[in-house]
Every structure is written in structure tokens, then in C-alpha cells.
C-alpha positions as CSV (number, residue, x, y, z in Angstrom):
1,M,-7.5,-27.4,3.9
2,A,-4.2,-28.0,1.9
3,I,-2.8,-25.2,0.9
4,K,-0.6,-25.6,-2.0
5,N,0.4,-22.4,-3.0
6,V,1.3,-18.5,-1.7
7,H,1.2,-15.7,-3.6
8,L,2.4,-12.7,-2.9
9,I,0.7,-9.4,-4.1
10,Y,1.4,-5.5,-3.7
11,F,1.2,-2.4,-5.0
12,S,4.0,-0.2,-3.5
13,P,5.0,3.1,-5.3
14,C,7.5,3.7,-3.1
15,G,9.1,0.8,-1.9
16,G,7.7,0.2,1.7
17,T,4.8,-2.5,0.7
18,E,7.3,-4.5,-1.4
19,N,9.7,-4.6,1.3
20,V,6.7,-5.4,4.0
21,V,5.0,-8.2,1.2
22,K,8.4,-10.0,0.8
23,A,9.4,-10.3,4.5
24,L,6.0,-11.8,5.0
25,G,7.3,-14.8,2.8
26,R,10.6,-15.3,4.1
27,D,10.0,-18.6,6.2
28,I,7.3,-19.7,4.0
29,Q,8.3,-23.1,2.4
30,L,5.7,-23.9,-0.2
31,P,5.9,-22.9,-3.6
32,K,5.5,-18.8,-3.7
33,R,5.2,-16.4,-6.7
34,E,5.2,-12.0,-6.7
35,Y,3.4,-9.7,-8.2
36,N,4.4,-6.4,-8.6
37,L,1.1,-4.2,-9.6
38,T,2.3,-1.0,-8.8
39,L,2.7,0.1,-12.5
40,P,-0.3,0.3,-14.8
41,Q,1.2,-2.7,-17.5
42,S,1.4,-5.0,-14.3
43,R,-2.4,-4.8,-14.1
44,N,-3.6,-5.8,-17.7
45,Q,-3.6,-9.2,-17.3
46,K,-6.1,-10.9,-15.7
47,L,-5.1,-13.1,-12.3
48,T,-7.0,-16.2,-11.0
49,F,-6.8,-18.1,-8.0
50,N,-8.3,-21.5,-6.4
51,S,-9.7,-22.1,-2.8
52,D,-6.0,-24.5,-2.3
53,D,-4.2,-21.0,-2.4
54,L,-3.2,-18.4,-0.1
55,V,-2.9,-14.7,-1.0
56,F,-1.0,-12.2,1.0
57,M,-2.1,-8.8,-0.3
58,G,-0.4,-5.9,0.3
59,F,-1.4,-2.1,-0.5
60,P,-0.1,1.0,1.4
61,V,-2.6,3.4,3.5
62,Y,-3.6,7.2,2.7
63,G,-5.0,9.2,4.9
64,G,-6.4,5.8,6.6
65,H,-7.8,4.6,4.1
66,M,-6.7,2.2,0.9
67,P,-5.7,4.3,-2.0
68,R,-8.0,5.9,-4.2
69,F,-9.4,4.0,-7.0
70,F,-8.7,0.8,-5.0
71,P,-11.2,-1.2,-6.8
72,S,-9.9,-0.6,-10.1
73,L,-6.0,-1.4,-9.0
74,V,-7.5,-4.9,-8.3
75,A,-9.8,-5.6,-10.9
76,H,-8.1,-7.7,-12.7
77,L,-7.6,-10.3,-9.4
78,R,-10.2,-13.0,-9.0
79,G,-10.4,-15.5,-6.4
80,S,-12.3,-18.4,-6.0
81,D,-13.4,-18.2,-2.4
82,T,-9.7,-18.0,-2.1
83,P,-7.7,-17.2,1.6
84,L,-6.7,-14.1,1.6
85,V,-4.3,-12.2,4.4
86,M,-5.1,-8.1,4.3
87,V,-2.0,-6.5,4.7
88,A,-1.9,-2.6,5.4
89,V,1.3,-0.7,5.4
90,Y,1.3,2.5,6.8
91,G,3.8,5.1,7.7
92,N,3.7,5.3,11.9
93,R,0.6,7.1,12.0
94,E,-2.6,5.0,11.7
95,Y,-4.4,2.7,9.4
96,E,-7.7,3.7,10.4
97,G,-10.4,1.9,8.2
98,A,-8.0,0.9,5.6
99,F,-9.2,-3.1,6.0
100,L,-12.2,-2.0,6.0
101,D,-11.9,-0.8,1.9
102,M,-9.6,-3.5,1.6
103,S,-11.9,-6.2,2.6
104,E,-15.3,-5.4,0.6
105,G,-13.3,-4.7,-2.5
106,V,-11.5,-8.3,-2.3
107,R,-14.8,-10.1,-1.2
108,A,-16.6,-8.9,-4.3
109,N,-13.4,-10.3,-6.5
110,G,-14.6,-13.3,-4.6
111,F,-11.7,-13.5,-2.2
112,K,-12.1,-14.7,1.6
113,P,-10.2,-12.5,4.3
114,M,-8.9,-14.6,6.9
115,A,-6.3,-12.7,9.0
116,A,-4.8,-9.2,8.7
117,I,-1.3,-7.2,9.6
118,A,-1.0,-3.5,9.7
119,A,2.8,-2.9,9.2
120,V,4.9,0.2,9.8
121,A,7.1,1.3,6.9
122,Q,9.2,4.5,6.1
123,H,6.6,7.2,5.8
124,S,6.4,8.2,1.8
125,S,6.0,11.8,2.1
126,A,8.0,12.6,5.5
127,P,10.7,9.8,4.8
128,H,12.2,11.2,8.2
129,I,9.1,9.0,9.7
130,A,9.9,5.6,10.2
131,A,13.3,5.6,8.5
132,G,14.6,2.5,8.0
133,R,11.5,0.5,8.3
134,P,10.6,-2.5,8.2
135,D,13.8,-3.4,10.3
136,P,15.3,-6.4,11.1
137,D,12.7,-6.5,14.4
138,D,10.1,-5.7,11.9
139,R,10.9,-8.3,9.4
140,D,11.2,-11.4,12.4
141,K,7.9,-10.3,13.4
142,L,6.1,-10.2,9.9
143,A,7.8,-13.6,8.8
144,A,6.3,-15.4,12.0
145,F,2.9,-14.1,11.4
146,A,2.8,-15.1,8.3
147,L,3.7,-19.1,9.3
148,K,0.4,-18.5,11.9
149,A,-1.7,-16.9,9.0
150,L,-0.6,-20.0,6.6
151,H,-1.3,-22.3,9.6
152,K,-4.8,-20.8,10.3
153,A,-5.4,-20.8,6.3
154,Q,-4.6,-24.7,6.4
155,G,-7.0,-25.4,9.2
156,G,-9.9,-23.8,7.2
157,S,-10.3,-20.3,7.8
158,D,-13.4,-18.7,9.8
159,N,-15.5,-15.7,9.5
160,F,-13.3,-13.2,9.5
161,S,-14.3,-9.4,10.0
162,A,-12.3,-6.6,9.3
163,P,-10.7,-4.8,12.2
164,G,-10.3,-0.5,12.4
165,A,-12.8,2.3,11.7
166,H,-12.8,5.2,9.1
167,R,-12.1,8.6,10.8
168,T,-14.2,11.3,9.4
169,W,-11.7,14.6,8.7
170,E,-11.8,17.3,6.5
171,L,-8.7,19.3,4.5
172,P,-8.6,23.0,5.7
173,A,-9.9,25.6,3.1
174,G,-7.2,26.0,0.2
175,M,-4.9,23.2,1.2
176,D,-3.9,21.6,-2.1
177,I,-2.5,18.4,-1.1
178,F,-1.6,17.3,-4.8
179,P,1.9,17.0,-5.9
180,N,3.3,20.4,-7.7
181,T,6.5,21.0,-9.6
182,N,8.9,23.6,-9.4
183,P,9.2,24.4,-13.2
184,E,12.6,26.4,-12.6
185,A,14.3,23.0,-11.1
186,C,12.4,20.5,-13.4
187,T,14.5,19.3,-15.9
188,N,11.7,17.1,-18.0
189,C,13.7,13.7,-17.5
190,G,10.3,12.3,-17.5
191,Q,11.1,9.9,-14.3
192,C,8.3,11.2,-12.5
193,A,5.8,10.0,-15.4
194,E,7.9,6.8,-15.5
195,V,7.2,6.1,-11.9
196,C,3.8,7.1,-11.4
197,P,1.4,4.5,-11.1
198,M,-1.7,5.8,-12.3
199,E,-0.6,7.9,-15.7
200,A,-1.3,11.0,-13.4
201,I,1.9,12.5,-15.0
202,A,2.3,12.9,-18.9
203,V,5.7,12.5,-20.4
204,D,5.7,15.3,-22.8
205,D,4.7,17.5,-19.8
206,P,6.1,16.4,-16.6
207,T,5.1,19.3,-14.8
208,A,1.7,19.0,-14.6
209,T,-0.3,16.4,-12.4
210,A,-3.7,15.3,-13.2
211,K,-5.4,15.7,-10.1
212,D,-8.5,13.3,-11.1
213,K,-6.0,10.2,-11.6
214,C,-3.2,11.2,-8.7
215,I,-4.0,9.3,-5.3
216,V,-0.9,11.2,-3.8
217,C,1.3,8.4,-3.3
218,A,4.7,10.3,-3.6
219,A,6.3,8.1,-6.2
220,C,7.1,11.6,-8.2
221,I,8.3,13.2,-5.6
222,K,10.8,10.3,-3.9
223,Y,12.1,9.5,-7.2
224,C,12.8,13.1,-9.1
225,P,16.8,13.3,-9.5
226,A,15.9,17.1,-9.7
227,K,14.1,17.5,-5.8
228,A,11.8,19.7,-8.3
229,R,8.5,17.9,-6.6
230,M,6.5,18.6,-3.6
231,F,3.3,18.2,-2.4
232,G,1.1,21.3,-2.7
233,N,1.7,25.1,-1.1
234,A,3.2,26.2,2.2
235,E,-0.4,26.1,3.9
236,T,-0.7,22.5,2.6
237,L,2.9,21.4,4.2
238,K,2.0,23.5,7.5
239,E,-1.0,22.0,7.7
240,Y,0.8,18.5,7.2
241,A,3.5,18.5,10.0
242,S,0.8,18.6,12.3
243,H,-0.9,16.1,11.1
244,L,2.0,14.3,11.4
245,V,3.1,15.2,14.8
246,H,1.6,12.0,16.4
247,A,3.3,10.3,14.2
248,V,6.7,10.4,15.5
249,A,6.4,7.8,18.2
250,R,7.8,4.7,17.2
251,K,4.7,2.2,16.4
252,E,4.7,-2.2,16.2
253,T,3.1,-4.2,13.6
254,V,-0.2,-5.3,14.6
255,I,-1.7,-8.1,14.0
256,F,-5.1,-10.0,13.4
257,V,-5.4,-13.6,12.8
């Protein structure tokens, strides 16, 4: 199959997934186009892709899954037996069942997963973990993988089973994983509402978070200039630290092609 165009698609509230996907496209010489799906207005227009297109689709991993509401985040994307490379970007803990979520969602929209890569980027809610990643070594590996995936797509991709497995775990009683605001520190600047990918924060009341919309991406925490936002309560932070204890040692990119 002759691939004519390459499309780099990413959803990246905190920037890590964008960095990974751009690195994937670094050495590809075919015509390329980028699509940033992070903010709601970027998902209003239907996009269609053909069988001679190759799509690299990158999403962050939250708790071993694709983001909450993943099907709605890609609902405007339509393929026609379009080869797709699944890109799961995680914060050095685990990617678990993220590829299973993505595969199910994109296949329903006419895409054909034919390769996958689990890449590490700086942890969105614990930025001391995997700080500076993807680093130069990561970027070289990402670019090399992308060329392998392109070669596979040009040769005609065969059946591909999504790797990984879902892990069943429950939050301890009393934990609140959603962002909270310190009203004494908040300046009501509205920055958190502007960067929220799910419109879960109202501009006229940025101290509140709509839990039925929030995907716990940490963008509001990262970009708050007053550092007025944080995850949950004291019990949440204690449990979260325990949850990430095994995420300190460096993990490397994992490829499936």
C-alpha cells in the first residue's frame, strides 16, 4: 500500500503527549499534518481519513486507561480502513489497559490499528517523576519506531491485537481524586478554565470543578499561576504518593510493531 500522507493527532492537556507525537513525526519525509484535539473547539469539525493515510494517534494514560469519555474525544474522527498507530503516553508508572480502550474506540470509527507504542513523558500530577521526558534518547527511539511503523503500513498491515491488560483496583474510602481550589490563594484569573479540555471549570467561578466532566488531567493544576489548585484532600495525597512509589525507576519506551 502506498501511504501518501501522515497525520499526527494528539490530545495533550499538559504537553507531554504533544511532545511525544511530534518526536514520532520528526524523520518522516511524507507530507504531514498535525491535529491538536486538546481544547473543545478543536473537536467541533469532522475529520475524515483514507486508506492511503497513516495516522499516529496519541493520548495520555490516566490510571491505566485512556481518558474518561475517550469515545467522545474521537467522535469527530472518521477513517476508511485507515491504518493507525496507537500512542499511549504515561507518566512512568504503567500503561496497563490503555491500548485496549483506544483500539475499541478507533476501530468503531473506521480505523485499523497496526502498531502501538507506550512512551514515557513527565508525570502530569507528580512532575518530579519522569521530569524532562521525552529526553533526547527517547526522541531518537520514537522517531526510529515511526519509520518502522510507516514501513509496515506501506507493506500492508495485518491483523493487530492491542497489547496490555486492565487492572481492577478501587480507591480507598474517603479519597477525592478531583482537583480542589484554595479560595484564599485563587485570584479568579480564569486560566484554569481556559486550559481545561472538558469545560469542567466555569470562567465565572473557577474555584469549582464539575466532577461529572473532569478527566483528572491536571492541566488546571499545572497552569494555575497562583498554585491554588491541588488534587483532592490530605488522604488523597497520602494514597497517591503510595500509588506512585514504583514509578520512580526509569522505564523505557515499549513498542509493538
